[in-house]
N, CA, C and O atoms as a CHARMM CRD file, in Angstrom:
* protein
*
  352
    1    1 GLY  N     22.33300  35.91600  -5.69700 PROA 1      0.00000
    2    1 GLY  CA    21.37400  36.04100  -6.75900 PROA 1      0.00000
    3    1 GLY  C     21.14900  34.71800  -7.45900 PROA 1      0.00000
    4    1 GLY  O     20.01600  34.36800  -7.79100 PROA 1      0.00000
    5    2 LEU  N     22.22700  33.98000  -7.68400 PROA 2      0.00000
    6    2 LEU  CA    22.11700  32.69000  -8.35900 PROA 2      0.00000
    7    2 LEU  C     21.30600  31.69900  -7.52900 PROA 2      0.00000
    8    2 LEU  O     20.52800  30.91000  -8.06400 PROA 2      0.00000
    9    3 LEU  N     21.50200  31.75500  -6.21800 PROA 3      0.00000
   10    3 LEU  CA    20.75000  30.88000  -5.32400 PROA 3      0.00000
   11    3 LEU  C     19.26000  31.20900  -5.38200 PROA 3      0.00000
   12    3 LEU  O     18.43000  30.30100  -5.37200 PROA 3      0.00000
   13    4 ALA  N     18.91500  32.47200  -5.44000 PROA 4      0.00000
   14    4 ALA  CA    17.51400  32.88000  -5.52500 PROA 4      0.00000
   15    4 ALA  C     16.88200  32.38700  -6.82400 PROA 4      0.00000
   16    4 ALA  O     15.73900  31.92900  -6.82300 PROA 4      0.00000
   17    5 VAL  N     17.60400  32.47600  -7.90700 PROA 5      0.00000
   18    5 VAL  CA    17.10500  31.99300  -9.19400 PROA 5      0.00000
   19    5 VAL  C     16.88100  30.48000  -9.13600 PROA 5      0.00000
   20    5 VAL  O     15.86900  29.97600  -9.62400 PROA 5      0.00000
   21    6 ALA  N     17.82900  29.76400  -8.53600 PROA 6      0.00000
   22    6 ALA  CA    17.69600  28.31100  -8.41300 PROA 6      0.00000
   23    6 ALA  C     16.46300  27.94300  -7.59100 PROA 6      0.00000
   24    6 ALA  O     15.73900  27.00900  -7.93700 PROA 6      0.00000
   25    7 VAL  N     16.22600  28.67500  -6.50800 PROA 7      0.00000
   26    7 VAL  CA    15.06100  28.41500  -5.66400 PROA 7      0.00000
   27    7 VAL  C     13.76900  28.66700  -6.44600 PROA 7      0.00000
   28    7 VAL  O     12.83100  27.87500  -6.35600 PROA 7      0.00000
   29    8 VAL  N     13.71100  29.74000  -7.19600 PROA 8      0.00000
   30    8 VAL  CA    12.52000  30.05500  -7.98600 PROA 8      0.00000
   31    8 VAL  C     12.27400  28.96800  -9.03600 PROA 8      0.00000
   32    8 VAL  O     11.13500  28.54700  -9.23400 PROA 8      0.00000
   33    9 VAL  N     13.32400  28.51800  -9.70000 PROA 9      0.00000
   34    9 VAL  CA    13.17600  27.47400 -10.71300 PROA 9      0.00000
   35    9 VAL  C     12.69500  26.17200 -10.07300 PROA 9      0.00000
   36    9 VAL  O     11.79500  25.52000 -10.60100 PROA 9      0.00000
   37   10 LEU  N     13.28300  25.79500  -8.95300 PROA 10     0.00000
   38   10 LEU  CA    12.86300  24.57100  -8.27000 PROA 10     0.00000
   39   10 LEU  C     11.41700  24.66000  -7.78800 PROA 10     0.00000
   40   10 LEU  O     10.67600  23.68100  -7.87600 PROA 10     0.00000
   41   11 GLU  N     11.01200  25.81600  -7.28400 PROA 11     0.00000
   42   11 GLU  CA     9.62100  26.00400  -6.86300 PROA 11     0.00000
   43   11 GLU  C      8.67500  25.90700  -8.05000 PROA 11     0.00000
   44   11 GLU  O      7.58600  25.34800  -7.92500 PROA 11     0.00000
   45   12 ALA  N      9.06800  26.43800  -9.18700 PROA 12     0.00000
   46   12 ALA  CA     8.22400  26.35600 -10.38400 PROA 12     0.00000
   47   12 ALA  C      8.06800  24.90200 -10.81900 PROA 12     0.00000
   48   12 ALA  O      6.96900  24.46900 -11.16500 PROA 12     0.00000
   49   13 ILE  N      9.15800  24.15500 -10.80100 PROA 13     0.00000
   50   13 ILE  CA     9.09700  22.73500 -11.17200 PROA 13     0.00000
   51   13 ILE  C      8.19300  21.98300 -10.20100 PROA 13     0.00000
   52   13 ILE  O      7.38600  21.15000 -10.61500 PROA 13     0.00000
   53   14 GLN  N      8.32900  22.27500  -8.92000 PROA 14     0.00000
   54   14 GLN  CA     7.50700  21.61300  -7.91100 PROA 14     0.00000
   55   14 GLN  C      6.03100  21.93500  -8.12100 PROA 14     0.00000
   56   14 GLN  O      5.18600  21.04900  -7.99100 PROA 14     0.00000
   57   15 SER  N      5.71300  23.16800  -8.43800 PROA 15     0.00000
   58   15 SER  CA     4.30400  23.52200  -8.62100 PROA 15     0.00000
   59   15 SER  C      3.73900  22.91300  -9.89400 PROA 15     0.00000
   60   15 SER  O      2.55300  22.58700  -9.94100 PROA 15     0.00000
   61   16 ILE  N      4.54700  22.75300 -10.91400 PROA 16     0.00000
   62   16 ILE  CA     4.07500  22.13900 -12.16300 PROA 16     0.00000
   63   16 ILE  C      3.77100  20.66300 -11.95400 PROA 16     0.00000
   64   16 ILE  O      2.71600  20.18200 -12.36800 PROA 16     0.00000
   65   17 TYR  N      4.67600  19.94900 -11.32500 PROA 17     0.00000
   66   17 TYR  CA     4.52700  18.50200 -11.18600 PROA 17     0.00000
   67   17 TYR  C      3.83800  18.06400  -9.89800 PROA 17     0.00000
   68   17 TYR  O      3.57000  16.87500  -9.72600 PROA 17     0.00000
   69   18 GLN  N      3.54900  18.98000  -9.00200 PROA 18     0.00000
   70   18 GLN  CA     2.80400  18.69900  -7.76500 PROA 18     0.00000
   71   18 GLN  C      3.38200  17.51600  -6.97900 PROA 18     0.00000
   72   18 GLN  O      2.65500  16.59000  -6.61700 PROA 18     0.00000
   73   19 PHE  N      4.68100  17.55300  -6.72100 PROA 19     0.00000
   74   19 PHE  CA     5.32500  16.46000  -5.99800 PROA 19     0.00000
   75   19 PHE  C      4.75800  16.28300  -4.59800 PROA 19     0.00000
   76   19 PHE  O      4.63300  15.15500  -4.12100 PROA 19     0.00000
   77   20 GLN  N      4.41300  17.37800  -3.93400 PROA 20     0.00000
   78   20 GLN  CA     3.88800  17.28500  -2.57400 PROA 20     0.00000
   79   20 GLN  C      2.54200  16.57500  -2.55700 PROA 20     0.00000
   80   20 GLN  O      2.31900  15.69600  -1.72400 PROA 20     0.00000
   81   21 GLY  N      1.65000  16.93800  -3.45700 PROA 21     0.00000
   82   21 GLY  CA     0.33600  16.29400  -3.51800 PROA 21     0.00000
   83   21 GLY  C      0.43400  14.82100  -3.85300 PROA 21     0.00000
   84   21 GLY  O     -0.27700  13.99600  -3.27800 PROA 21     0.00000
   85   22 LYS  N      1.31600  14.49100  -4.78100 PROA 22     0.00000
   86   22 LYS  CA     1.51400  13.09000  -5.14600 PROA 22     0.00000
   87   22 LYS  C      2.06600  12.30800  -3.96100 PROA 22     0.00000
   88   22 LYS  O      1.66200  11.17200  -3.71300 PROA 22     0.00000
   89   23 GLY  N      2.98000  12.91900  -3.24000 PROA 23     0.00000
   90   23 GLY  CA     3.57400  12.24600  -2.08700 PROA 23     0.00000
   91   23 GLY  C      2.57000  11.98200  -0.98800 PROA 23     0.00000
   92   23 GLY  O      2.58500  10.91400  -0.37700 PROA 23     0.00000
   93   24 ILE  N      1.69700  12.94200  -0.72800 PROA 24     0.00000
   94   24 ILE  CA     0.67100  12.77600   0.30200 PROA 24     0.00000
   95   24 ILE  C     -0.29800  11.67500  -0.09800 PROA 24     0.00000
   96   24 ILE  O     -0.65600  10.83400   0.72700 PROA 24     0.00000
   97   25 THR  N     -0.72500  11.67200  -1.35300 PROA 25     0.00000
   98   25 THR  CA    -1.64000  10.63800  -1.83300 PROA 25     0.00000
   99   25 THR  C     -0.98600   9.26600  -1.76400 PROA 25     0.00000
  100   25 THR  O     -1.61300   8.29800  -1.33500 PROA 25     0.00000
  101   26 TYR  N      0.26600   9.18000  -2.18300 PROA 26     0.00000
  102   26 TYR  CA     0.99000   7.91400  -2.13500 PROA 26     0.00000
  103   26 TYR  C      1.10800   7.41900  -0.69100 PROA 26     0.00000
  104   26 TYR  O      0.87300   6.24400  -0.41100 PROA 26     0.00000
  105   27 GLN  N      1.46700   8.31200   0.21100 PROA 27     0.00000
  106   27 GLN  CA     1.66500   7.91600   1.60200 PROA 27     0.00000
  107   27 GLN  C      0.36400   7.44600   2.24200 PROA 27     0.00000
  108   27 GLN  O      0.36600   6.45100   2.96700 PROA 27     0.00000
  109   28 SER  N     -0.74200   8.13400   1.99100 PROA 28     0.00000
  110   28 SER  CA    -2.00900   7.72000   2.59600 PROA 28     0.00000
  111   28 SER  C     -2.46200   6.37700   2.02900 PROA 28     0.00000
  112   28 SER  O     -3.01100   5.55600   2.76400 PROA 28     0.00000
  113   29 THR  N     -2.24000   6.13700   0.73200 PROA 29     0.00000
  114   29 THR  CA    -2.58400   4.84700   0.14300 PROA 29     0.00000
  115   29 THR  C     -1.70700   3.74300   0.72700 PROA 29     0.00000
  116   29 THR  O     -2.20100   2.65800   1.03200 PROA 29     0.00000
  117   30 ALA  N     -0.42600   4.00900   0.88300 PROA 30     0.00000
  118   30 ALA  CA     0.48700   3.02000   1.46200 PROA 30     0.00000
  119   30 ALA  C      0.10000   2.67900   2.89700 PROA 30     0.00000
  120   30 ALA  O      0.15700   1.51500   3.29400 PROA 30     0.00000
  121   31 GLU  N     -0.29000   3.67700   3.67100 PROA 31     0.00000
  122   31 GLU  CA    -0.69600   3.42600   5.06100 PROA 31     0.00000
  123   31 GLU  C     -1.98000   2.61800   5.12400 PROA 31     0.00000
  124   31 GLU  O     -2.11900   1.74800   5.98400 PROA 31     0.00000
  125   32 ALA  N     -2.91900   2.88800   4.23000 PROA 32     0.00000
  126   32 ALA  CA    -4.16400   2.12000   4.20600 PROA 32     0.00000
  127   32 ALA  C     -3.89200   0.66500   3.83800 PROA 32     0.00000
  128   32 ALA  O     -4.49400  -0.24400   4.41100 PROA 32     0.00000
  129   33 LEU  N     -2.98900   0.44100   2.88900 PROA 33     0.00000
  130   33 LEU  CA    -2.63400  -0.93000   2.52100 PROA 33     0.00000
  131   33 LEU  C     -1.94300  -1.65600   3.66700 PROA 33     0.00000
  132   33 LEU  O     -2.18300  -2.84100   3.89800 PROA 33     0.00000
  133   34 LYS  N     -1.09000  -0.94200   4.37700 PROA 34     0.00000
  134   34 LYS  CA    -0.39800  -1.53800   5.52200 PROA 34     0.00000
  135   34 LYS  C     -1.40200  -1.93300   6.61000 PROA 34     0.00000
  136   34 LYS  O     -1.30700  -3.01200   7.19600 PROA 34     0.00000
  137   35 HSD  N     -2.35400  -1.05100   6.86600 PROA 35     0.00000
  138   35 HSD  CA    -3.40400  -1.31400   7.86100 PROA 35     0.00000
  139   35 HSD  C     -4.18900  -2.57400   7.46900 PROA 35     0.00000
  140   35 HSD  O     -4.46700  -3.42700   8.31200 PROA 35     0.00000
  141   36 GLU  N     -4.53700  -2.67800   6.20200 PROA 36     0.00000
  142   36 GLU  CA    -5.29700  -3.83000   5.71200 PROA 36     0.00000
  143   36 GLU  C     -4.48600  -5.11300   5.87500 PROA 36     0.00000
  144   36 GLU  O     -5.03000  -6.15800   6.23100 PROA 36     0.00000
  145   37 LYS  N     -3.18400  -5.02700   5.61200 PROA 37     0.00000
  146   37 LYS  CA    -2.30500  -6.19300   5.76200 PROA 37     0.00000
  147   37 LYS  C     -2.31200  -6.68200   7.20300 PROA 37     0.00000
  148   37 LYS  O     -2.39400  -7.88500   7.44700 PROA 37     0.00000
  149   38 TYR  N     -2.22600  -5.76000   8.16000 PROA 38     0.00000
  150   38 TYR  CA    -2.19700  -6.15800   9.56900 PROA 38     0.00000
  151   38 TYR  C     -3.51500  -6.78900   9.99400 PROA 38     0.00000
  152   38 TYR  O     -3.52100  -7.74900  10.76400 PROA 38     0.00000
  153   39 LEU  N     -4.63000  -6.26100   9.50200 PROA 39     0.00000
  154   39 LEU  CA    -5.92900  -6.86300   9.82000 PROA 39     0.00000
  155   39 LEU  C     -6.01000  -8.28200   9.25800 PROA 39     0.00000
  156   39 LEU  O     -6.51500  -9.18900   9.92000 PROA 39     0.00000
  157   40 TRP  N     -5.51600  -8.46600   8.04900 PROA 40     0.00000
  158   40 TRP  CA    -5.56900  -9.79100   7.42700 PROA 40     0.00000
  159   40 TRP  C     -4.68800 -10.78400   8.17800 PROA 40     0.00000
  160   40 TRP  O     -5.10100 -11.91300   8.44500 PROA 40     0.00000
  161   41 TYR  N     -3.46000 -10.35100   8.51900 PROA 41     0.00000
  162   41 TYR  CA    -2.56500 -11.24500   9.26600 PROA 41     0.00000
  163   41 TYR  C     -3.16200 -11.66300  10.60100 PROA 41     0.00000
  164   41 TYR  O     -3.00400 -12.80800  11.02500 PROA 41     0.00000
  165   42 ALA  N     -3.84300 -10.74200  11.26000 PROA 42     0.00000
  166   42 ALA  CA    -4.40200 -11.00900  12.58200 PROA 42     0.00000
  167   42 ALA  C     -5.77600 -11.66300  12.52000 PROA 42     0.00000
  168   42 ALA  O     -6.34100 -12.01100  13.55700 PROA 42     0.00000
  169   43 THR  N     -6.31700 -11.83500  11.32700 PROA 43     0.00000
  170   43 THR  CA    -7.68400 -12.31600  11.13800 PROA 43     0.00000
  171   43 THR  C     -8.62300 -11.51000  12.02800 PROA 43     0.00000
  172   43 THR  O     -9.36300 -12.05500  12.84700 PROA 43     0.00000
  173   44 ALA  N     -8.56700 -10.20900  11.84100 PROA 44     0.00000
  174   44 ALA  CA    -9.38000  -9.28700  12.64000 PROA 44     0.00000
  175   44 ALA  C    -10.23400  -8.43900  11.70500 PROA 44     0.00000
  176   44 ALA  O    -10.08200  -8.48000  10.48400 PROA 44     0.00000
  177   45 GLY  N    -11.12400  -7.68000  12.30000 PROA 45     0.00000
  178   45 GLY  CA   -11.97000  -6.78500  11.51600 PROA 45     0.00000
  179   45 GLY  C    -12.84500  -7.55000  10.54700 PROA 45     0.00000
  180   45 GLY  O    -13.52500  -8.50100  10.93400 PROA 45     0.00000
  181   46 HSD  N    -12.83200  -7.14500   9.29600 PROA 46     0.00000
  182   46 HSD  CA   -13.64400  -7.77900   8.25600 PROA 46     0.00000
  183   46 HSD  C    -13.25100  -9.23300   8.02600 PROA 46     0.00000
  184   46 HSD  O    -14.07600 -10.03100   7.58200 PROA 46     0.00000
  185   47 TYR  N    -12.02800  -9.58100   8.31600 PROA 47     0.00000
  186   47 TYR  CA   -11.50900 -10.92200   8.03300 PROA 47     0.00000
  187   47 TYR  C    -11.90300 -11.94900   9.09200 PROA 47     0.00000
  188   47 TYR  O    -11.76400 -13.15200   8.87200 PROA 47     0.00000
  189   48 LEU  N    -12.38500 -11.48800  10.21700 PROA 48     0.00000
  190   48 LEU  CA   -12.74800 -12.37600  11.30500 PROA 48     0.00000
  191   48 LEU  C    -13.88300 -13.31200  10.90500 PROA 48     0.00000
  192   48 LEU  O    -13.86500 -14.49600  11.24100 PROA 48     0.00000
  193   49 THR  N    -14.85700 -12.78600  10.19700 PROA 49     0.00000
  194   49 THR  CA   -16.02000 -13.59100   9.82600 PROA 49     0.00000
  195   49 THR  C    -16.09200 -13.87500   8.32500 PROA 49     0.00000
  196   49 THR  O    -17.09300 -14.40300   7.84200 PROA 49     0.00000
  197   50 ALA  N    -15.05400 -13.53400   7.60000 PROA 50     0.00000
  198   50 ALA  CA   -15.07100 -13.70700   6.14400 PROA 50     0.00000
  199   50 ALA  C    -15.03000 -15.17900   5.77500 PROA 50     0.00000
  200   50 ALA  O    -14.29700 -15.96700   6.37300 PROA 50     0.00000
  201   51 ARG  N    -15.81800 -15.53100   4.79300 PROA 51     0.00000
  202   51 ARG  CA   -15.84500 -16.91300   4.30800 PROA 51     0.00000
  203   51 ARG  C    -14.55600 -17.22600   3.54400 PROA 51     0.00000
  204   51 ARG  O    -14.01700 -18.32800   3.64800 PROA 51     0.00000
  205   52 ASN  N    -14.06600 -16.24200   2.77300 PROA 52     0.00000
  206   52 ASN  CA   -12.83300 -16.40400   2.00100 PROA 52     0.00000
  207   52 ASN  C    -11.95800 -15.16000   2.23900 PROA 52     0.00000
  208   52 ASN  O    -12.05200 -14.19200   1.48400 PROA 52     0.00000
  209   53 PRO  N    -11.11100 -15.17500   3.27800 PROA 53     0.00000
  210   53 PRO  CA   -10.32300 -13.99100   3.62000 PROA 53     0.00000
  211   53 PRO  C     -9.39600 -13.51300   2.50600 PROA 53     0.00000
  212   53 PRO  O     -9.17400 -12.31000   2.36700 PROA 53     0.00000
  213   54 GLU  N     -8.84800 -14.43800   1.70900 PROA 54     0.00000
  214   54 GLU  CA    -7.94500 -14.03100   0.63200 PROA 54     0.00000
  215   54 GLU  C     -8.68200 -13.24700  -0.44500 PROA 54     0.00000
  216   54 GLU  O     -8.16700 -12.25000  -0.95200 PROA 54     0.00000
  217   55 ALA  N     -9.86600 -13.68500  -0.79000 PROA 55     0.00000
  218   55 ALA  CA   -10.65900 -12.96400  -1.79300 PROA 55     0.00000
  219   55 ALA  C    -11.06300 -11.59000  -1.26000 PROA 55     0.00000
  220   55 ALA  O    -11.04400 -10.60100  -1.99200 PROA 55     0.00000
  221   56 LEU  N    -11.42800 -11.54100   0.02300 PROA 56     0.00000
  222   56 LEU  CA   -11.79600 -10.26300   0.62600 PROA 56     0.00000
  223   56 LEU  C    -10.60000  -9.31800   0.64100 PROA 56     0.00000
  224   56 LEU  O    -10.74700  -8.12600   0.37500 PROA 56     0.00000
  225   57 LEU  N     -9.41900  -9.84300   0.95000 PROA 57     0.00000
  226   57 LEU  CA    -8.20900  -9.02400   0.93000 PROA 57     0.00000
  227   57 LEU  C     -7.98000  -8.43900  -0.45700 PROA 57     0.00000
  228   57 LEU  O     -7.69200  -7.25000  -0.59000 PROA 57     0.00000
  229   58 ALA  N     -8.10600  -9.26000  -1.48100 PROA 58     0.00000
  230   58 ALA  CA    -7.91300  -8.78200  -2.85300 PROA 58     0.00000
  231   58 ALA  C     -8.91700  -7.67900  -3.18900 PROA 58     0.00000
  232   58 ALA  O     -8.54900  -6.66900  -3.79000 PROA 58     0.00000
  233   59 GLU  N    -10.17300  -7.86400  -2.80800 PROA 59     0.00000
  234   59 GLU  CA   -11.19500  -6.85400  -3.08300 PROA 59     0.00000
  235   59 GLU  C    -10.89700  -5.54900  -2.35100 PROA 59     0.00000
  236   59 GLU  O    -11.02800  -4.46700  -2.92400 PROA 59     0.00000
  237   60 ARG  N    -10.49900  -5.65300  -1.09200 PROA 60     0.00000
  238   60 ARG  CA   -10.22900  -4.44600  -0.29500 PROA 60     0.00000
  239   60 ARG  C     -8.99200  -3.72000  -0.82100 PROA 60     0.00000
  240   60 ARG  O     -8.95400  -2.48900  -0.81600 PROA 60     0.00000
  241   61 ILE  N     -7.98600  -4.45700  -1.27000 PROA 61     0.00000
  242   61 ILE  CA    -6.80500  -3.82500  -1.85000 PROA 61     0.00000
  243   61 ILE  C     -7.19100  -3.05700  -3.11500 PROA 61     0.00000
  244   61 ILE  O     -6.73800  -1.93200  -3.32600 PROA 61     0.00000
  245   62 GLU  N     -8.02300  -3.66500  -3.94500 PROA 62     0.00000
  246   62 GLU  CA    -8.48000  -2.98600  -5.16100 PROA 62     0.00000
  247   62 GLU  C     -9.24200  -1.71300  -4.81700 PROA 62     0.00000
  248   62 GLU  O     -9.06500  -0.69100  -5.48000 PROA 62     0.00000
  249   63 GLU  N    -10.08500  -1.75800  -3.79200 PROA 63     0.00000
  250   63 GLU  CA   -10.82700  -0.56300  -3.36700 PROA 63     0.00000
  251   63 GLU  C     -9.87300   0.54600  -2.92300 PROA 63     0.00000
  252   63 GLU  O    -10.04300   1.70800  -3.29200 PROA 63     0.00000
  253   64 ILE  N     -8.88200   0.17700  -2.13600 PROA 64     0.00000
  254   64 ILE  CA    -7.91800   1.17200  -1.64200 PROA 64     0.00000
  255   64 ILE  C     -7.14600   1.78300  -2.80200 PROA 64     0.00000
  256   64 ILE  O     -6.98600   3.00200  -2.87200 PROA 64     0.00000
  257   65 LEU  N     -6.66900   0.94300  -3.71200 PROA 65     0.00000
  258   65 LEU  CA    -5.91100   1.45100  -4.85100 PROA 65     0.00000
  259   65 LEU  C     -6.78100   2.32400  -5.74600 PROA 65     0.00000
  260   65 LEU  O     -6.32400   3.35600  -6.23700 PROA 65     0.00000
  261   66 TYR  N     -8.02200   1.92200  -5.96200 PROA 66     0.00000
  262   66 TYR  CA    -8.93000   2.70900  -6.79800 PROA 66     0.00000
  263   66 TYR  C     -9.20400   4.07200  -6.16400 PROA 66     0.00000
  264   66 TYR  O     -9.22200   5.08900  -6.85600 PROA 66     0.00000
  265   67 SER  N     -9.41700   4.09000  -4.85400 PROA 67     0.00000
  266   67 SER  CA    -9.67200   5.37400  -4.18800 PROA 67     0.00000
  267   67 SER  C     -8.41400   6.24100  -4.20300 PROA 67     0.00000
  268   67 SER  O     -8.51000   7.46500  -4.28900 PROA 67     0.00000
  269   68 GLY  N     -7.23500   5.61900  -4.11900 PROA 68     0.00000
  270   68 GLY  CA    -5.99000   6.38300  -4.22000 PROA 68     0.00000
  271   68 GLY  C     -5.84400   7.02700  -5.58000 PROA 68     0.00000
  272   68 GLY  O     -5.42900   8.18200  -5.68000 PROA 68     0.00000
  273   69 HSD  N     -6.18100   6.29100  -6.63600 PROA 69     0.00000
  274   69 HSD  CA    -6.14500   6.85000  -7.98900 PROA 69     0.00000
  275   69 HSD  C     -7.15900   7.97600  -8.11900 PROA 69     0.00000
  276   69 HSD  O     -6.89100   8.98900  -8.76500 PROA 69     0.00000
  277   70 GLY  N     -8.31900   7.79900  -7.50800 PROA 70     0.00000
  278   70 GLY  CA    -9.34500   8.83100  -7.57100 PROA 70     0.00000
  279   70 GLY  C     -8.89700  10.12300  -6.91400 PROA 70     0.00000
  280   70 GLY  O     -9.13500  11.21000  -7.44100 PROA 70     0.00000
  281   71 ARG  N     -8.24200  10.00500  -5.75300 PROA 71     0.00000
  282   71 ARG  CA    -7.72900  11.21000  -5.07000 PROA 71     0.00000
  283   71 ARG  C     -6.65100  11.86700  -5.91700 PROA 71     0.00000
  284   71 ARG  O     -6.62600  13.09000  -6.06000 PROA 71     0.00000
  285   72 TYR  N     -5.76300  11.05700  -6.47800 PROA 72     0.00000
  286   72 TYR  CA    -4.68600  11.60600  -7.30600 PROA 72     0.00000
  287   72 TYR  C     -5.26400  12.33100  -8.51900 PROA 72     0.00000
  288   72 TYR  O     -4.86100  13.45300  -8.82700 PROA 72     0.00000
  289   73 ASN  N     -6.20700  11.69000  -9.20500 PROA 73     0.00000
  290   73 ASN  CA    -6.79400  12.30500 -10.39500 PROA 73     0.00000
  291   73 ASN  C     -7.54900  13.58200 -10.05700 PROA 73     0.00000
  292   73 ASN  O     -7.48900  14.54800 -10.81700 PROA 73     0.00000
  293   74 SER  N     -8.25600  13.60900  -8.93600 PROA 74     0.00000
  294   74 SER  CA    -8.99600  14.81800  -8.57400 PROA 74     0.00000
  295   74 SER  C     -8.04700  15.95100  -8.19400 PROA 74     0.00000
  296   74 SER  O     -8.37900  17.12100  -8.38400 PROA 74     0.00000
  297   75 GLU  N     -6.88400  15.62600  -7.66500 PROA 75     0.00000
  298   75 GLU  CA    -5.89900  16.66000  -7.34400 PROA 75     0.00000
  299   75 GLU  C     -5.22000  17.19100  -8.60200 PROA 75     0.00000
  300   75 GLU  O     -4.89900  18.37700  -8.67800 PROA 75     0.00000
  301   76 MET  N     -4.99800  16.32500  -9.58600 PROA 76     0.00000
  302   76 MET  CA    -4.27800  16.70600 -10.78700 PROA 76     0.00000
  303   76 MET  C     -5.17200  17.33900 -11.84500 PROA 76     0.00000
  304   76 MET  O     -4.67100  18.05300 -12.71400 PROA 76     0.00000
  305   77 GLU  N     -6.48200  17.10000 -11.79900 PROA 77     0.00000
  306   77 GLU  CA    -7.38800  17.59200 -12.84000 PROA 77     0.00000
  307   77 GLU  C     -7.37000  19.11200 -12.98900 PROA 77     0.00000
  308   77 GLU  O     -7.25100  19.59500 -14.11500 PROA 77     0.00000
  309   78 PRO  N     -7.48300  19.89800 -11.90100 PROA 78     0.00000
  310   78 PRO  CA    -7.44700  21.35400 -12.09000 PROA 78     0.00000
  311   78 PRO  C     -6.14000  21.82900 -12.71500 PROA 78     0.00000
  312   78 PRO  O     -6.13800  22.77500 -13.50300 PROA 78     0.00000
  313   79 MET  N     -5.04100  21.18800 -12.37300 PROA 79     0.00000
  314   79 MET  CA    -3.75000  21.58300 -12.90800 PROA 79     0.00000
  315   79 MET  C     -3.67100  21.28700 -14.40100 PROA 79     0.00000
  316   79 MET  O     -3.15800  22.10500 -15.16500 PROA 79     0.00000
  317   80 SER  N     -4.17400  20.12400 -14.82800 PROA 80     0.00000
  318   80 SER  CA    -4.10900  19.78900 -16.24900 PROA 80     0.00000
  319   80 SER  C     -5.03900  20.68500 -17.05500 PROA 80     0.00000
  320   80 SER  O     -4.73000  21.01900 -18.19900 PROA 80     0.00000
  321   81 ARG  N     -6.16800  21.07800 -16.48300 PROA 81     0.00000
  322   81 ARG  CA    -7.06200  22.01400 -17.17400 PROA 81     0.00000
  323   81 ARG  C     -6.38400  23.36100 -17.37200 PROA 81     0.00000
  324   81 ARG  O     -6.52700  23.99100 -18.41900 PROA 81     0.00000
  325   82 ALA  N     -5.64800  23.79500 -16.36300 PROA 82     0.00000
  326   82 ALA  CA    -4.95300  25.07200 -16.45100 PROA 82     0.00000
  327   82 ALA  C     -3.87300  25.02700 -17.53900 PROA 82     0.00000
  328   82 ALA  O     -3.66700  26.00900 -18.25300 PROA 82     0.00000
  329   83 ARG  N     -3.18800  23.89200 -17.66300 PROA 83     0.00000
  330   83 ARG  CA    -2.16100  23.74300 -18.70400 PROA 83     0.00000
  331   83 ARG  C     -2.79100  23.78500 -20.08800 PROA 83     0.00000
  332   83 ARG  O     -2.26700  24.43100 -20.99500 PROA 83     0.00000
  333   84 VAL  N     -3.90700  23.10000 -20.24900 PROA 84     0.00000
  334   84 VAL  CA    -4.59600  23.05900 -21.55100 PROA 84     0.00000
  335   84 VAL  C     -5.08800  24.45500 -21.91300 PROA 84     0.00000
  336   84 VAL  O     -4.95800  24.88400 -23.06000 PROA 84     0.00000
  337   85 ALA  N     -5.65000  25.16100 -20.94300 PROA 85     0.00000
  338   85 ALA  CA    -6.15500  26.51000 -21.19900 PROA 85     0.00000
  339   85 ALA  C     -5.00200  27.44300 -21.55500 PROA 85     0.00000
  340   85 ALA  O     -5.17600  28.34500 -22.37500 PROA 85     0.00000
  341   86 GLY  N     -3.83500  27.24500 -20.95900 PROA 86     0.00000
  342   86 GLY  CA    -2.67400  28.07800 -21.23100 PROA 86     0.00000
  343   86 GLY  C     -2.11000  27.86300 -22.62400 PROA 86     0.00000
  344   86 GLY  O     -1.51000  28.77500 -23.19400 PROA 86     0.00000
  345   87 LYS  N     -2.29200  26.67200 -23.18400 PROA 87     0.00000
  346   87 LYS  CA    -1.77200  26.35500 -24.51100 PROA 87     0.00000
  347   87 LYS  C     -2.64300  26.89500 -25.63500 PROA 87     0.00000
  348   87 LYS  O     -2.18500  27.02600 -26.77000 PROA 87     0.00000
  349   88 GLN  N     -3.89600  27.20900 -25.32500 PROA 88     0.00000
  350   88 GLN  CA    -4.82200  27.65900 -26.36600 PROA 88     0.00000
  351   88 GLN  C     -4.66700  29.10600 -26.67100 PROA 88     0.00000
  352   88 GLN  O     -5.37500  29.63700 -27.52700 PROA 88     0.00000
């Protein structure tokens, strides 16, 4: 019985903080950054013809990070609305 209670509590904590969704978003952003790093090192893709590869790398990293934040915020928004509605 105690084990069942512990499992229910842990599941509730997981659903409140959305650890799985955060982890997926983090992992996809990390993989995109890694991919960009390899293209830059190899001077391939967008970097092959870039006039200033370092500036392009900085811009592309910002785009990836911004889109990662956007995915995270869109995943968390319904949950935060539900919390606010529950408090009223």
